[in-house]
C-alpha positions in Angstrom: 180.2 173.5 -62.8 181.9 171.7 -66.0 179.6 168.9 -67.7 180.9 165.2 -66.7 182.1 162.9 -69.4 179.9 159.7 -69.7 180.9 156.2 -71.3 179.3 154.7 -73.7 177.1 156.5 -76.2 174.4 156.1 -76.2 174.4 156.2 -72.2 172.5 153.3 -70.6 169.1 154.0 -69.6 169.2 153.2 -65.7 172.4 155.7 -65.8 170.8 158.4 -67.7 168.2 158.6 -65.3 169.7 158.9 -62.5 172.1 161.5 -63.7 168.9 163.5 -65.2 167.4 163.0 -61.5 170.3 164.7 -59.7 170.9 167.4 -62.5 173.7 166.9 -63.6 175.0 167.6 -66.8 176.8 165.8 -69.2 178.0 164.6 -72.6 178.1 161.0 -73.6 181.0 159.9 -75.2 181.8 157.1 -77.4 185.5 156.9 -78.5 189.0 158.4 -76.8 189.3 161.1 -79.9 185.6 162.3 -79.2 186.9 162.5 -75.5 189.4 165.0 -76.4 187.3 166.7 -79.6 184.8 167.0 -77.7 186.1 168.2 -74.1 184.8 171.8 -73.0 186.8 175.0 -73.0 186.5 174.8 -69.4 187.2 170.8 -69.2 185.6 168.1 -68.2 184.1 167.8 -64.4 185.2 164.6 -64.1 183.8 160.9 -65.9 181.5 158.2 -65.3 182.1 155.0 -67.5 180.0 152.2 -67.5 182.6 149.4 -67.6 179.3 147.0 -66.9 178.6 146.4 -70.8 181.7 146.9 -72.7 184.4 145.9 -70.1 187.4 146.6 -72.8 185.9 149.6 -74.2 185.7 150.9 -70.8 188.9 150.3 -69.3 190.7 151.7 -71.9 188.6 155.0 -71.7 189.7 155.0 -68.3 193.5 154.5 -68.8 193.2 157.5 -72.0 191.8 159.4 -69.5 194.5 159.0 -66.2 197.5 159.8 -69.0 196.4 163.2 -69.7 198.1 166.1 -68.2 195.0 166.8 -65.9 193.5 163.5 -65.1 189.9 163.3 -64.4 188.5 162.2 -61.5 186.8 158.5 -62.4 183.7 156.4 -61.2 183.2 153.3 -62.7 179.9 151.1 -63.1 180.8 147.6 -62.9 178.9 144.2 -62.1 179.2 141.9 -59.1 181.2 139.1 -60.9 183.6 141.9 -61.9 185.0 143.0 -58.1 188.0 140.6 -58.5 189.0 142.8 -61.1 189.3 146.0 -59.9 192.7 145.1 -57.4 194.7 145.8 -60.9 193.1 148.1 -61.5 193.4 150.9 -58.7 195.1 153.6 -60.6 192.4 154.1 -63.1 189.6 154.9 -61.0 188.4 156.9 -57.9 185.6 155.2 -56.9 183.5 152.7 -58.2 179.2 151.2 -57.7 178.0 148.1 -58.5 174.9 147.9 -61.1 171.9 147.7 -60.8 172.8 150.9 -58.6 170.0 153.5 -56.1 170.3 156.4 -58.3 171.2 158.4 -54.8 174.0 156.4 -54.1 175.6 157.2 -57.3 175.1 160.9 -56.9 177.0 160.7 -53.3 179.8 159.1 -55.3 180.2 160.8 -57.8 179.6 164.2 -55.5 182.7 162.5 -53.3 184.8 162.4 -56.1 184.0 165.4 -57.4 185.0 167.1 -54.0 188.4 165.1 -53.1 189.6 166.0 -56.5 189.1 169.9 -55.8 189.6 171.9 -52.5 188.5 170.9 -49.2 186.2 172.4 -46.8 186.6 173.7 -43.5 186.8 171.4 -40.4 183.6 170.2 -39.1 182.5 166.5 -36.8 185.8 164.7 -36.1 185.4 161.1 -35.6 188.9 160.1 -33.9 190.8 156.7 -33.4 194.7 156.6 -32.4 196.4 158.4 -35.4 193.3 158.2 -37.7 191.3 161.8 -38.3 187.7 161.6 -39.8 186.0 164.8 -40.9 182.3 163.5 -40.7 181.2 167.1 -42.7 184.1 167.2 -45.8 184.8 163.4 -46.0 188.0 163.8 -45.3 190.2 161.2 -43.3 194.1 161.4 -42.3 196.0 158.8 -40.4 199.3 160.3 -38.6 198.5 164.1 -40.4 198.7 162.2 -43.8 195.3 163.0 -46.1 193.8 159.4 -47.3 192.6 159.8 -50.9 189.7 157.4 -50.4 186.7 156.5 -52.6 182.8 157.3 -50.8 182.5 153.7 -49.5 185.5 153.4 -48.0 185.0 156.1 -45.7 181.8 155.2 -45.2 183.4 151.8 -43.9 186.2 153.7 -42.2 183.6 155.8 -40.7 181.3 153.3 -39.4 184.5 150.8 -37.7 185.9 154.1 -36.2 182.7 154.9 -34.7 183.1 151.9 -32.6 186.4 150.8 -31.9 187.3 147.7 -30.8 183.9 146.2 -31.9 183.8 143.3 -34.3 180.9 143.4 -36.8 180.3 140.6 -39.7 180.3 140.7 -42.9 176.5 141.0 -43.5 176.4 143.6 -40.5 178.8 146.1 -42.8 176.7 145.3 -45.7 173.9 145.9 -44.3 174.8 149.1 -42.2 177.2 150.7 -44.6 176.2 149.7 -48.0 172.4 149.3 -47.0 169.6 146.2 -46.7 168.7 147.0 -50.5 172.3 146.3 -51.4 172.9 143.8 -53.9 176.4 143.2 -54.1 178.1 140.1 -51.8 180.5 139.8 -48.5 183.4 139.7 -50.9 182.3 143.9 -51.3 183.4 143.9 -48.0 187.1 142.1 -48.3 187.9 144.2 -51.2 186.8 147.5 -49.4 188.9 146.4 -46.4 192.2 145.4 -48.7 191.6 148.8 -50.3 191.9 150.6 -47.1 194.6 148.3 -45.7 196.7 149.5 -48.6 195.9 153.4 -48.1 196.5 153.3 -44.4 199.6 152.3 -45.4 201.9 149.3 -44.2 202.2 151.3 -40.3 198.6 151.7 -39.4 197.2 148.9 -41.8 196.9 146.1 -39.2 194.5 148.4 -37.5 191.6 147.1 -39.1 191.6 143.7 -37.3 190.7 140.3 -39.2 188.6 138.3 -36.6 188.3 134.8 -37.9 185.1 133.5 -39.3 183.6 136.2 -37.8 184.6 140.0 -40.3 186.5 143.0 -39.2 187.0 145.6 -36.6 189.2 148.5 -35.6 191.0 148.0 -33.1 190.6 145.6 -30.4 188.8 145.5 -27.3 189.7 146.9 -24.3 188.2 144.1 -22.4 189.7 141.8 -20.6 188.3 138.3 -18.2 
């Protein structure tokens, strides 16, 4: 596989260690012009952009990479204070990871992002709810026959909710069960992902994810009645 473009250069120690542990080939890039001049003959596999250090430079790099003839699949690294900034930058990245991160989590996000930018595999185990179908083996999802372009954690959250339709989960439970007990982010993370999921489900299906006031979220409503 082609190498990853990684910004900035030098690569932050934590990020370099995670990529090395995963056996990822990558090239540190410092400027937008270097992203062009140092591009391998077969192109970049994708990009990992650390926006938690130099946010302005990182988002400028994302914009430049998105404007190319063949836009790269992008994973951005942010800190918890930058979550509210993501809503206005949906078109600049495919997935994000909050620092400090677990190396395995970052690698799974990179793997999924690169997979989503290529050709899908054969169907595997499915989770279905009404018009929603999720392929557990290939991390693919579709609504009413239309493929959904989801980030890794958007998919994980949707899969978790779809596995127990009608059941209400608090934000704290969703954080611990979807993101993991050692996750450093707050409940705002769940709200951001739910908002993005609803947007991608479209107006016709956005209400599939229900908000239960002062409690949390559910996929659909419970069929239980008194």
